[in-house]
TORKOL-4160 file (C-alpha; in steps of 0.2 Angstrom, whole numbers, padded with zeros to 4 digits, m for minus):
456
<pt num="1" X="m0284" Y="1114" Z="0766"/>
<pt num="2" X="m0294" Y="1127" Z="0758"/>
<pt num="3" X="m0305" Y="1131" Z="0773"/>
<pt num="4" X="m0299" Y="1139" Z="0789"/>
<pt num="5" X="m0284" Y="1129" Z="0796"/>
<pt num="6" X="m0287" Y="1116" Z="0809"/>
<pt num="7" X="m0278" Y="1119" Z="0826"/>
<pt num="8" X="m0263" Y="1107" Z="0828"/>
<pt num="9" X="m0270" Y="1098" Z="0843"/>
<pt num="10" X="m0287" Y="1095" Z="0835"/>
<pt num="11" X="m0278" Y="1089" Z="0819"/>
<pt num="12" X="m0267" Y="1077" Z="0829"/>
<pt num="13" X="m0283" Y="1070" Z="0837"/>
<pt num="14" X="m0292" Y="1067" Z="0821"/>
<pt num="15" X="m0277" Y="1059" Z="0813"/>
<pt num="16" X="m0276" Y="1047" Z="0827"/>
<pt num="17" X="m0294" Y="1042" Z="0825"/>
<pt num="18" X="m0291" Y="1040" Z="0806"/>
<pt num="19" X="m0275" Y="1030" Z="0809"/>
<pt num="20" X="m0282" Y="1018" Z="0822"/>
<pt num="21" X="m0299" Y="1016" Z="0813"/>
<pt num="22" X="m0291" Y="1013" Z="0796"/>
<pt num="23" X="m0278" Y="1000" Z="0804"/>
<pt num="24" X="m0293" Y="0991" Z="0812"/>
<pt num="25" X="m0302" Y="0991" Z="0795"/>
<pt num="26" X="m0287" Y="0985" Z="0785"/>
<pt num="27" X="m0282" Y="0971" Z="0798"/>
<pt num="28" X="m0300" Y="0965" Z="0797"/>
<pt num="29" X="m0300" Y="0965" Z="0778"/>
<pt num="30" X="m0283" Y="0956" Z="0777"/>
<pt num="31" X="m0289" Y="0941" Z="0788"/>
<pt num="32" X="m0297" Y="0933" Z="0773"/>
<pt num="33" X="m0282" Y="0934" Z="0761"/>
<pt num="34" X="m0272" Y="0919" Z="0766"/>
<pt num="35" X="m0288" Y="0909" Z="0769"/>
<pt num="36" X="m0295" Y="0910" Z="0751"/>
<pt num="37" X="m0287" Y="0893" Z="0745"/>
<pt num="38" X="m0294" Y="0884" Z="0760"/>
<pt num="39" X="m0310" Y="0893" Z="0760"/>
<pt num="40" X="m0314" Y="0889" Z="0742"/>
<pt num="41" X="m0308" Y="0871" Z="0744"/>
<pt num="42" X="m0320" Y="0869" Z="0759"/>
<pt num="43" X="m0335" Y="0875" Z="0749"/>
<pt num="44" X="m0330" Y="0864" Z="0734"/>
<pt num="45" X="m0329" Y="0849" Z="0745"/>
<pt num="46" X="m0347" Y="0853" Z="0750"/>
<pt num="47" X="m0353" Y="0852" Z="0732"/>
<pt num="48" X="m0356" Y="0836" Z="0722"/>
<pt num="49" X="m0346" Y="0838" Z="0705"/>
<pt num="50" X="m0362" Y="0832" Z="0696"/>
<pt num="51" X="m0373" Y="0846" Z="0703"/>
<pt num="52" X="m0377" Y="0862" Z="0693"/>
<pt num="53" X="m0372" Y="0873" Z="0707"/>
<pt num="54" X="m0366" Y="0891" Z="0706"/>
<pt num="55" X="m0348" Y="0886" Z="0711"/>
<pt num="56" X="m0347" Y="0872" Z="0699"/>
<pt num="57" X="m0353" Y="0883" Z="0685"/>
<pt num="58" X="m0340" Y="0896" Z="0689"/>
<pt num="59" X="m0326" Y="0882" Z="0690"/>
<pt num="60" X="m0332" Y="0875" Z="0673"/>
<pt num="61" X="m0330" Y="0893" Z="0665"/>
<pt num="62" X="m0313" Y="0895" Z="0673"/>
<pt num="63" X="m0307" Y="0878" Z="0667"/>
<pt num="64" X="m0314" Y="0882" Z="0649"/>
<pt num="65" X="m0303" Y="0898" Z="0650"/>
<pt num="66" X="m0288" Y="0888" Z="0657"/>
<pt num="67" X="m0289" Y="0875" Z="0643"/>
<pt num="68" X="m0286" Y="0889" Z="0630"/>
<pt num="69" X="m0268" Y="0892" Z="0635"/>
<pt num="70" X="m0254" Y="0885" Z="0625"/>
<pt num="71" X="m0246" Y="0876" Z="0640"/>
<pt num="72" X="m0255" Y="0864" Z="0652"/>
<pt num="73" X="m0260" Y="0872" Z="0669"/>
<pt num="74" X="m0261" Y="0860" Z="0684"/>
<pt num="75" X="m0278" Y="0858" Z="0692"/>
<pt num="76" X="m0270" Y="0863" Z="0708"/>
<pt num="77" X="m0271" Y="0881" Z="0701"/>
<pt num="78" X="m0290" Y="0880" Z="0700"/>
<pt num="79" X="m0293" Y="0887" Z="0717"/>
<pt num="80" X="m0280" Y="0900" Z="0714"/>
<pt num="81" X="m0289" Y="0906" Z="0698"/>
<pt num="82" X="m0305" Y="0906" Z="0707"/>
<pt num="83" X="m0298" Y="0916" Z="0721"/>
<pt num="84" X="m0291" Y="0928" Z="0708"/>
<pt num="85" X="m0308" Y="0929" Z="0700"/>
<pt num="86" X="m0316" Y="0934" Z="0717"/>
<pt num="87" X="m0303" Y="0947" Z="0720"/>
<pt num="88" X="m0306" Y="0954" Z="0703"/>
<pt num="89" X="m0325" Y="0955" Z="0706"/>
<pt num="90" X="m0322" Y="0964" Z="0723"/>
<pt num="91" X="m0311" Y="0977" Z="0714"/>
<pt num="92" X="m0323" Y="0980" Z="0700"/>
<pt num="93" X="m0337" Y="0982" Z="0712"/>
<pt num="94" X="m0326" Y="0995" Z="0721"/>
<pt num="95" X="m0323" Y="1004" Z="0704"/>
<pt num="96" X="m0342" Y="1006" Z="0703"/>
<pt num="97" X="m0345" Y="1011" Z="0721"/>
<pt num="98" X="m0330" Y="1022" Z="0725"/>
<pt num="99" X="m0336" Y="1038" Z="0715"/>
<pt num="100" X="m0353" Y="1036" Z="0722"/>
<pt num="101" X="m0347" Y="1035" Z="0740"/>
<pt num="102" X="m0335" Y="1050" Z="0737"/>
<pt num="103" X="m0349" Y="1061" Z="0730"/>
<pt num="104" X="m0360" Y="1057" Z="0744"/>
<pt num="105" X="m0347" Y="1062" Z="0757"/>
<pt num="106" X="m0345" Y="1079" Z="0748"/>
<pt num="107" X="m0364" Y="1081" Z="0749"/>
<pt num="108" X="m0368" Y="1074" Z="0767"/>
<pt num="109" X="m0351" Y="1074" Z="0775"/>
<pt num="110" X="m0337" Y="1062" Z="0778"/>
<pt num="111" X="m0343" Y="1056" Z="0795"/>
<pt num="112" X="m0360" Y="1052" Z="0788"/>
<pt num="113" X="m0354" Y="1043" Z="0773"/>
<pt num="114" X="m0341" Y="1033" Z="0783"/>
<pt num="115" X="m0354" Y="1027" Z="0796"/>
<pt num="116" X="m0365" Y="1021" Z="0782"/>
<pt num="117" X="m0350" Y="1012" Z="0774"/>
<pt num="118" X="m0347" Y="1004" Z="0790"/>
<pt num="119" X="m0365" Y="0998" Z="0791"/>
<pt num="120" X="m0362" Y="0989" Z="0774"/>
<pt num="121" X="m0345" Y="0982" Z="0781"/>
<pt num="122" X="m0354" Y="0975" Z="0796"/>
<pt num="123" X="m0367" Y="0966" Z="0785"/>
<pt num="124" X="m0353" Y="0959" Z="0774"/>
<pt num="125" X="m0343" Y="0952" Z="0788"/>
<pt num="126" X="m0359" Y="0945" Z="0796"/>
<pt num="127" X="m0363" Y="0936" Z="0780"/>
<pt num="128" X="m0345" Y="0928" Z="0781"/>
<pt num="129" X="m0348" Y="0922" Z="0799"/>
<pt num="130" X="m0364" Y="0914" Z="0793"/>
<pt num="131" X="m0357" Y="0907" Z="0776"/>
<pt num="132" X="m0360" Y="0889" Z="0777"/>
<pt num="133" X="m0361" Y="0888" Z="0758"/>
<pt num="134" X="m0353" Y="0896" Z="0743"/>
<pt num="135" X="m0368" Y="0907" Z="0739"/>
<pt num="136" X="m0368" Y="0916" Z="0756"/>
<pt num="137" X="m0349" Y="0918" Z="0755"/>
<pt num="138" X="m0350" Y="0926" Z="0737"/>
<pt num="139" X="m0364" Y="0937" Z="0744"/>
<pt num="140" X="m0353" Y="0943" Z="0758"/>
<pt num="141" X="m0339" Y="0948" Z="0745"/>
<pt num="142" X="m0352" Y="0957" Z="0734"/>
<pt num="143" X="m0359" Y="0967" Z="0749"/>
<pt num="144" X="m0341" Y="0971" Z="0754"/>
<pt num="145" X="m0336" Y="0977" Z="0737"/>
<pt num="146" X="m0351" Y="0989" Z="0736"/>
<pt num="147" X="m0350" Y="0996" Z="0753"/>
<pt num="148" X="m0331" Y="0997" Z="0757"/>
<pt num="149" X="m0327" Y="1016" Z="0758"/>
<pt num="150" X="m0315" Y="1017" Z="0772"/>
<pt num="151" X="m0299" Y="1020" Z="0762"/>
<pt num="152" X="m0305" Y="1033" Z="0751"/>
<pt num="153" X="m0314" Y="1042" Z="0765"/>
<pt num="154" X="m0299" Y="1041" Z="0776"/>
<pt num="155" X="m0289" Y="1049" Z="0762"/>
<pt num="156" X="m0301" Y="1063" Z="0760"/>
<pt num="157" X="m0302" Y="1067" Z="0778"/>
<pt num="158" X="m0283" Y="1067" Z="0780"/>
<pt num="159" X="m0283" Y="1080" Z="0765"/>
<pt num="160" X="m0297" Y="1090" Z="0774"/>
<pt num="161" X="m0287" Y="1093" Z="0789"/>
<pt num="162" X="m0270" Y="1095" Z="0781"/>
<pt num="163" X="m0262" Y="1110" Z="0774"/>
<pt num="164" X="m0253" Y="1108" Z="0757"/>
<pt num="165" X="m0236" Y="1107" Z="0765"/>
<pt num="166" X="m0243" Y="1093" Z="0776"/>
<pt num="167" X="m0252" Y="1083" Z="0763"/>
<pt num="168" X="m0238" Y="1072" Z="0757"/>
<pt num="169" X="m0233" Y="1067" Z="0775"/>
<pt num="170" X="m0251" Y="1064" Z="0779"/>
<pt num="171" X="m0254" Y="1053" Z="0764"/>
<pt num="172" X="m0239" Y="1043" Z="0769"/>
<pt num="173" X="m0247" Y="1040" Z="0786"/>
<pt num="174" X="m0262" Y="1033" Z="0777"/>
<pt num="175" X="m0251" Y="1022" Z="0767"/>
<pt num="176" X="m0242" Y="1015" Z="0782"/>
<pt num="177" X="m0258" Y="1008" Z="0788"/>
<pt num="178" X="m0258" Y="0997" Z="0773"/>
<pt num="179" X="m0241" Y="0991" Z="0775"/>
<pt num="180" X="m0244" Y="0987" Z="0794"/>
<pt num="181" X="m0260" Y="0978" Z="0791"/>
<pt num="182" X="m0254" Y="0968" Z="0776"/>
<pt num="183" X="m0239" Y="0963" Z="0787"/>
<pt num="184" X="m0248" Y="0957" Z="0802"/>
<pt num="185" X="m0267" Y="0954" Z="0796"/>
<pt num="186" X="m0264" Y="0939" Z="0785"/>
<pt num="187" X="m0254" Y="0930" Z="0799"/>
<pt num="188" X="m0267" Y="0934" Z="0812"/>
<pt num="189" X="m0281" Y="0928" Z="0801"/>
<pt num="190" X="m0272" Y="0911" Z="0797"/>
<pt num="191" X="m0269" Y="0908" Z="0816"/>
<pt num="192" X="m0287" Y="0911" Z="0820"/>
<pt num="193" X="m0293" Y="0900" Z="0806"/>
<pt num="194" X="m0284" Y="0885" Z="0816"/>
<pt num="195" X="m0296" Y="0888" Z="0830"/>
<pt num="196" X="m0312" Y="0878" Z="0827"/>
<pt num="197" X="m0328" Y="0885" Z="0834"/>
<pt num="198" X="m0342" Y="0881" Z="0822"/>
<pt num="199" X="m0342" Y="0864" Z="0813"/>
<pt num="200" X="m0353" Y="0871" Z="0798"/>
<pt num="201" X="m0341" Y="0885" Z="0795"/>
<pt num="202" X="m0322" Y="0881" Z="0800"/>
<pt num="203" X="m0318" Y="0899" Z="0797"/>
<pt num="204" X="m0330" Y="0906" Z="0809"/>
<pt num="205" X="m0317" Y="0911" Z="0822"/>
<pt num="206" X="m0307" Y="0922" Z="0810"/>
<pt num="207" X="m0324" Y="0929" Z="0803"/>
<pt num="208" X="m0330" Y="0932" Z="0820"/>
<pt num="209" X="m0315" Y="0941" Z="0826"/>
<pt num="210" X="m0315" Y="0951" Z="0810"/>
<pt num="211" X="m0333" Y="0956" Z="0814"/>
<pt num="212" X="m0328" Y="0961" Z="0831"/>
<pt num="213" X="m0314" Y="0973" Z="0824"/>
<pt num="214" X="m0327" Y="0981" Z="0812"/>
<pt num="215" X="m0339" Y="0983" Z="0827"/>
<pt num="216" X="m0326" Y="0991" Z="0838"/>
<pt num="217" X="m0320" Y="1002" Z="0823"/>
<pt num="218" X="m0338" Y="1008" Z="0820"/>
<pt num="219" X="m0341" Y="1012" Z="0839"/>
<pt num="220" X="m0324" Y="1021" Z="0839"/>
<pt num="221" X="m0328" Y="1032" Z="0824"/>
<pt num="222" X="m0346" Y="1036" Z="0830"/>
<pt num="223" X="m0339" Y="1042" Z="0847"/>
<pt num="224" X="m0323" Y="1051" Z="0842"/>
<pt num="225" X="m0323" Y="1056" Z="0824"/>
<pt num="226" X="m0329" Y="1074" Z="0820"/>
<pt num="227" X="m0334" Y="1080" Z="0804"/>
<pt num="228" X="m0319" Y="1085" Z="0794"/>
<pt num="229" X="m0327" Y="1093" Z="0778"/>
<pt num="230" X="m0326" Y="1112" Z="0781"/>
<pt num="231" X="m0341" Y="1116" Z="0770"/>
<pt num="232" X="m0352" Y="1104" Z="0780"/>
<pt num="233" X="m0347" Y="1112" Z="0796"/>
<pt num="234" X="m0350" Y="1129" Z="0790"/>
<pt num="235" X="m0367" Y="1125" Z="0783"/>
<pt num="236" X="m0372" Y="1119" Z="0801"/>
<pt num="237" X="m0367" Y="1135" Z="0808"/>
<pt num="238" X="m0375" Y="1146" Z="0795"/>
<pt num="239" X="m0393" Y="1152" Z="0797"/>
<pt num="240" X="m0405" Y="1145" Z="0784"/>
<pt num="241" X="m0406" Y="1162" Z="0775"/>
<pt num="242" X="m0387" Y="1162" Z="0771"/>
<pt num="243" X="m0383" Y="1160" Z="0753"/>
<pt num="244" X="m0369" Y="1148" Z="0749"/>
<pt num="245" X="m0354" Y="1156" Z="0742"/>
<pt num="246" X="m0349" Y="1150" Z="0725"/>
<pt num="247" X="m0333" Y="1140" Z="0724"/>
<pt num="248" X="m0318" Y="1149" Z="0719"/>
<pt num="249" X="m0311" Y="1144" Z="0702"/>
<pt num="250" X="m0296" Y="1132" Z="0705"/>
<pt num="251" X="m0280" Y="1132" Z="0695"/>
<pt num="252" X="m0275" Y="1114" Z="0691"/>
<pt num="253" X="m0257" Y="1109" Z="0688"/>
<pt num="254" X="m0261" Y="1091" Z="0684"/>
<pt num="255" X="m0279" Y="1087" Z="0676"/>
<pt num="256" X="m0288" Y="1074" Z="0685"/>
<pt num="257" X="m0290" Y="1063" Z="0669"/>
<pt num="258" X="m0271" Y="1062" Z="0668"/>
<pt num="259" X="m0269" Y="1057" Z="0686"/>
<pt num="260" X="m0283" Y="1044" Z="0684"/>
<pt num="261" X="m0275" Y="1037" Z="0668"/>
<pt num="262" X="m0258" Y="1036" Z="0677"/>
<pt num="263" X="m0266" Y="1027" Z="0692"/>
<pt num="264" X="m0275" Y="1015" Z="0680"/>
<pt num="265" X="m0260" Y="1011" Z="0670"/>
<pt num="266" X="m0249" Y="1009" Z="0685"/>
<pt num="267" X="m0261" Y="0997" Z="0695"/>
<pt num="268" X="m0264" Y="0987" Z="0679"/>
<pt num="269" X="m0246" Y="0981" Z="0678"/>
<pt num="270" X="m0242" Y="0982" Z="0696"/>
<pt num="271" X="m0257" Y="0971" Z="0702"/>
<pt num="272" X="m0252" Y="0958" Z="0688"/>
<pt num="273" X="m0235" Y="0957" Z="0696"/>
<pt num="274" X="m0242" Y="0956" Z="0714"/>
<pt num="275" X="m0254" Y="0942" Z="0709"/>
<pt num="276" X="m0241" Y="0932" Z="0699"/>
<pt num="277" X="m0227" Y="0933" Z="0712"/>
<pt num="278" X="m0233" Y="0918" Z="0722"/>
<pt num="279" X="m0233" Y="0908" Z="0706"/>
<pt num="280" X="m0215" Y="0913" Z="0702"/>
<pt num="281" X="m0209" Y="0909" Z="0719"/>
<pt num="282" X="m0217" Y="0891" Z="0718"/>
<pt num="283" X="m0211" Y="0887" Z="0700"/>
<pt num="284" X="m0193" Y="0894" Z="0701"/>
<pt num="285" X="m0189" Y="0891" Z="0719"/>
<pt num="286" X="m0202" Y="0878" Z="0725"/>
<pt num="287" X="m0206" Y="0889" Z="0740"/>
<pt num="288" X="m0219" Y="0882" Z="0751"/>
<pt num="289" X="m0233" Y="0893" Z="0757"/>
<pt num="290" X="m0225" Y="0899" Z="0773"/>
<pt num="291" X="m0209" Y="0904" Z="0764"/>
<pt num="292" X="m0219" Y="0914" Z="0751"/>
<pt num="293" X="m0229" Y="0922" Z="0766"/>
<pt num="294" X="m0213" Y="0926" Z="0775"/>
<pt num="295" X="m0206" Y="0935" Z="0759"/>
<pt num="296" X="m0223" Y="0945" Z="0757"/>
<pt num="297" X="m0222" Y="0950" Z="0776"/>
<pt num="298" X="m0204" Y="0956" Z="0773"/>
<pt num="299" X="m0210" Y="0967" Z="0759"/>
<pt num="300" X="m0223" Y="0974" Z="0770"/>
<pt num="301" X="m0211" Y="0978" Z="0784"/>
<pt num="302" X="m0199" Y="0986" Z="0772"/>
<pt num="303" X="m0213" Y="0996" Z="0764"/>
<pt num="304" X="m0218" Y="1002" Z="0782"/>
<pt num="305" X="m0201" Y="1008" Z="0786"/>
<pt num="306" X="m0199" Y="1017" Z="0769"/>
<pt num="307" X="m0216" Y="1026" Z="0772"/>
<pt num="308" X="m0211" Y="1031" Z="0789"/>
<pt num="309" X="m0194" Y="1038" Z="0784"/>
<pt num="310" X="m0194" Y="1042" Z="0766"/>
<pt num="311" X="m0211" Y="1044" Z="0758"/>
<pt num="312" X="m0217" Y="1056" Z="0771"/>
<pt num="313" X="m0202" Y="1068" Z="0768"/>
<pt num="314" X="m0201" Y="1069" Z="0749"/>
<pt num="315" X="m0213" Y="1078" Z="0738"/>
<pt num="316" X="m0227" Y="1068" Z="0731"/>
<pt num="317" X="m0221" Y="1069" Z="0713"/>
<pt num="318" X="m0203" Y="1063" Z="0717"/>
<pt num="319" X="m0211" Y="1049" Z="0727"/>
<pt num="320" X="m0221" Y="1043" Z="0712"/>
<pt num="321" X="m0206" Y="1044" Z="0700"/>
<pt num="322" X="m0196" Y="1034" Z="0712"/>
<pt num="323" X="m0209" Y="1020" Z="0714"/>
<pt num="324" X="m0213" Y="1018" Z="0695"/>
<pt num="325" X="m0194" Y="1017" Z="0692"/>
<pt num="326" X="m0192" Y="1004" Z="0705"/>
<pt num="327" X="m0206" Y="0994" Z="0699"/>
<pt num="328" X="m0199" Y="0994" Z="0681"/>
<pt num="329" X="m0183" Y="0988" Z="0687"/>
<pt num="330" X="m0192" Y="0974" Z="0697"/>
<pt num="331" X="m0201" Y="0968" Z="0682"/>
<pt num="332" X="m0184" Y="0967" Z="0672"/>
<pt num="333" X="m0175" Y="0958" Z="0686"/>
<pt num="334" X="m0189" Y="0945" Z="0687"/>
<pt num="335" X="m0188" Y="0943" Z="0669"/>
<pt num="336" X="m0169" Y="0940" Z="0670"/>
<pt num="337" X="m0172" Y="0927" Z="0684"/>
<pt num="338" X="m0185" Y="0918" Z="0673"/>
<pt num="339" X="m0172" Y="0917" Z="0659"/>
<pt num="340" X="m0155" Y="0915" Z="0666"/>
<pt num="341" X="m0160" Y="0904" Z="0681"/>
<pt num="342" X="m0166" Y="0905" Z="0699"/>
<pt num="343" X="m0156" Y="0916" Z="0711"/>
<pt num="344" X="m0163" Y="0919" Z="0728"/>
<pt num="345" X="m0153" Y="0935" Z="0730"/>
<pt num="346" X="m0161" Y="0941" Z="0714"/>
<pt num="347" X="m0178" Y="0937" Z="0721"/>
<pt num="348" X="m0175" Y="0946" Z="0737"/>
<pt num="349" X="m0168" Y="0961" Z="0727"/>
<pt num="350" X="m0184" Y="0962" Z="0717"/>
<pt num="351" X="m0194" Y="0960" Z="0733"/>
<pt num="352" X="m0185" Y="0976" Z="0740"/>
<pt num="353" X="m0189" Y="0985" Z="0724"/>
<pt num="354" X="m0207" Y="0980" Z="0726"/>
<pt num="355" X="m0207" Y="0987" Z="0744"/>
<pt num="356" X="m0201" Y="1003" Z="0737"/>
<pt num="357" X="m0215" Y="1003" Z="0724"/>
<pt num="358" X="m0228" Y="0998" Z="0737"/>
<pt num="359" X="m0223" Y="1012" Z="0749"/>
<pt num="360" X="m0223" Y="1026" Z="0736"/>
<pt num="361" X="m0233" Y="1026" Z="0720"/>
<pt num="362" X="m0251" Y="1025" Z="0726"/>
<pt num="363" X="m0248" Y="1037" Z="0741"/>
<pt num="364" X="m0240" Y="1050" Z="0730"/>
<pt num="365" X="m0254" Y="1049" Z="0717"/>
<pt num="366" X="m0267" Y="1051" Z="0731"/>
<pt num="367" X="m0258" Y="1066" Z="0737"/>
<pt num="368" X="m0256" Y="1074" Z="0719"/>
<pt num="369" X="m0275" Y="1071" Z="0716"/>
<pt num="370" X="m0279" Y="1079" Z="0733"/>
<pt num="371" X="m0270" Y="1095" Z="0728"/>
<pt num="372" X="m0281" Y="1097" Z="0712"/>
<pt num="373" X="m0297" Y="1095" Z="0722"/>
<pt num="374" X="m0307" Y="1109" Z="0731"/>
<pt num="375" X="m0314" Y="1105" Z="0748"/>
<pt num="376" X="m0332" Y="1103" Z="0741"/>
<pt num="377" X="m0327" Y="1091" Z="0727"/>
<pt num="378" X="m0313" Y="1081" Z="0736"/>
<pt num="379" X="m0323" Y="1066" Z="0740"/>
<pt num="380" X="m0329" Y="1063" Z="0723"/>
<pt num="381" X="m0313" Y="1067" Z="0714"/>
<pt num="382" X="m0303" Y="1055" Z="0726"/>
<pt num="383" X="m0317" Y="1042" Z="0724"/>
<pt num="384" X="m0315" Y="1043" Z="0705"/>
<pt num="385" X="m0296" Y="1042" Z="0707"/>
<pt num="386" X="m0298" Y="1026" Z="0717"/>
<pt num="387" X="m0311" Y="1019" Z="0705"/>
<pt num="388" X="m0299" Y="1019" Z="0691"/>
<pt num="389" X="m0286" Y="1011" Z="0701"/>
<pt num="390" X="m0298" Y="0997" Z="0706"/>
<pt num="391" X="m0303" Y="0995" Z="0688"/>
<pt num="392" X="m0284" Y="0991" Z="0685"/>
<pt num="393" X="m0284" Y="0980" Z="0700"/>
<pt num="394" X="m0299" Y="0970" Z="0693"/>
<pt num="395" X="m0291" Y="0968" Z="0676"/>
<pt num="396" X="m0273" Y="0967" Z="0679"/>
<pt num="397" X="m0271" Y="0950" Z="0687"/>
<pt num="398" X="m0282" Y="0942" Z="0673"/>
<pt num="399" X="m0272" Y="0950" Z="0659"/>
<pt num="400" X="m0255" Y="0947" Z="0666"/>
<pt num="401" X="m0258" Y="0929" Z="0672"/>
<pt num="402" X="m0265" Y="0925" Z="0655"/>
<pt num="403" X="m0249" Y="0932" Z="0647"/>
<pt num="404" X="m0239" Y="0922" Z="0660"/>
<pt num="405" X="m0247" Y="0906" Z="0655"/>
<pt num="406" X="m0248" Y="0909" Z="0636"/>
<pt num="407" X="m0231" Y="0916" Z="0633"/>
<pt num="408" X="m0221" Y="0911" Z="0648"/>
<pt num="409" X="m0213" Y="0920" Z="0663"/>
<pt num="410" X="m0199" Y="0929" Z="0653"/>
<pt num="411" X="m0211" Y="0937" Z="0640"/>
<pt num="412" X="m0224" Y="0941" Z="0653"/>
<pt num="413" X="m0211" Y="0950" Z="0665"/>
<pt num="414" X="m0203" Y="0959" Z="0650"/>
<pt num="415" X="m0219" Y="0965" Z="0643"/>
<pt num="416" X="m0224" Y="0971" Z="0661"/>
<pt num="417" X="m0207" Y="0980" Z="0662"/>
<pt num="418" X="m0210" Y="0989" Z="0645"/>
<pt num="419" X="m0227" Y="0994" Z="0651"/>
<pt num="420" X="m0221" Y="1001" Z="0668"/>
<pt num="421" X="m0207" Y="1010" Z="0658"/>
<pt num="422" X="m0221" Y="1018" Z="0649"/>
<pt num="423" X="m0230" Y="1023" Z="0665"/>
<pt num="424" X="m0213" Y="1030" Z="0672"/>
<pt num="425" X="m0211" Y="1040" Z="0655"/>
<pt num="426" X="m0229" Y="1047" Z="0658"/>
<pt num="427" X="m0225" Y="1052" Z="0676"/>
<pt num="428" X="m0208" Y="1060" Z="0671"/>
<pt num="429" X="m0214" Y="1069" Z="0655"/>
<pt num="430" X="m0232" Y="1074" Z="0659"/>
<pt num="431" X="m0235" Y="1076" Z="0678"/>
<pt num="432" X="m0229" Y="1092" Z="0686"/>
<pt num="433" X="m0226" Y="1097" Z="0704"/>
<pt num="434" X="m0242" Y="1105" Z="0710"/>
<pt num="435" X="m0243" Y="1124" Z="0712"/>
<pt num="436" X="m0247" Y="1126" Z="0730"/>
<pt num="437" X="m0257" Y="1140" Z="0736"/>
<pt num="438" X="m0243" Y="1148" Z="0745"/>
<pt num="439" X="m0232" Y="1147" Z="0730"/>
<pt num="440" X="m0246" Y="1155" Z="0719"/>
<pt num="441" X="m0247" Y="1170" Z="0731"/>
<pt num="442" X="m0229" Y="1172" Z="0731"/>
<pt num="443" X="m0229" Y="1172" Z="0712"/>
<pt num="444" X="m0243" Y="1185" Z="0711"/>
<pt num="445" X="m0234" Y="1196" Z="0723"/>
<pt num="446" X="m0218" Y="1195" Z="0712"/>
<pt num="447" X="m0229" Y="1200" Z="0697"/>
<pt num="448" X="m0236" Y="1214" Z="0706"/>
<pt num="449" X="m0219" Y="1220" Z="0712"/>
<pt num="450" X="m0213" Y="1219" Z="0694"/>
<pt num="451" X="m0228" Y="1229" Z="0688"/>
<pt num="452" X="m0225" Y="1243" Z="0701"/>
<pt num="453" X="m0206" Y="1244" Z="0696"/>
<pt num="454" X="m0211" Y="1246" Z="0678"/>
<pt num="455" X="m0223" Y="1260" Z="0682"/>
<pt num="456" X="m0210" Y="1268" Z="0693"/>
């Protein structure tokens, strides 16, 4: 970090708080993922098809879009499309909110911004608990999309307390929270949904437990999380008459627009693959939901292992190169499966490649982006970096699944593979290993020695 180094003991304590709070947050967030089909079926069952309700208008628009495809799409995919539309809405709202939350954390401090974000999360999940109709449920998703800032702020705080040498390993720790949460959270949410408590909202048990986790997380953060933004702490200690020091000019290796473009392009293709994967397992292998869930859990477990062993030890640029290459191979392998016939061995190999991608690319890009941001701008820069990724996550599933149904599996995965090859080419050709402060000092010292030798 650019400020004074954080003592090792204090750094470990703060990392522990970040890890536990982010894990609680993501487990709570993933509760709802396997419940979307049943949730939306429940709300649709409450509506009369003849009424001009919000849900019926949305379904009519989706059906009009679906009818434009060159091949018929079964009505059983209506709920899947609706779930995808809600997921895209959440991501697009995050694309709007992330830069604002990040900039506010630069101005008022990470801790303050995070606690206000948690207040929005509490309100969002409370709406889900009370959601006996679709309008209330939709409102909970809108509030959540606009207030969720835990991931980007956890990334910024981890960067605040880490030296440049520690940055890659610290980002891998943040990434491991995702893998662990997405491995166990959906299963726990599905299990809780089978416990009825409120007849008007069959999912109140899962929603209530999600709210409990968010409340525990908020209390934990309030009690144990210190401010990590160095300039915020220095401003509190300084007398009012002290003039703030102007920020030192920062030498950038990778411009932020290039990192943001890479993030957008990667997520655009990768999120399409993620969203279409359950369709592929159903159409080619006739997997029931529990087998698809088991496959996704296996991907999460393998990704966790990779982050714990490989991602945290390799330089961020190497990690990104590895992940984009693995993702391109996964696309082409799935394209071959769709062309030559269904092979479960090939499917599991593609799943392993996806686990490598999940464990590497976003973690590495976050680390590279944090290297290019000074302490007083880190929240805003990382917020904008996340915003471009969320834009890709909002648009990718819609675009890729449209291609999947218009042109077929083989064409969709081949085009996706070519697109990911382009992303990999951008990573290999344009991105550079960041020039760390210690390396820059050594370089200056060598230049000074050369100057002295010339004079001598």
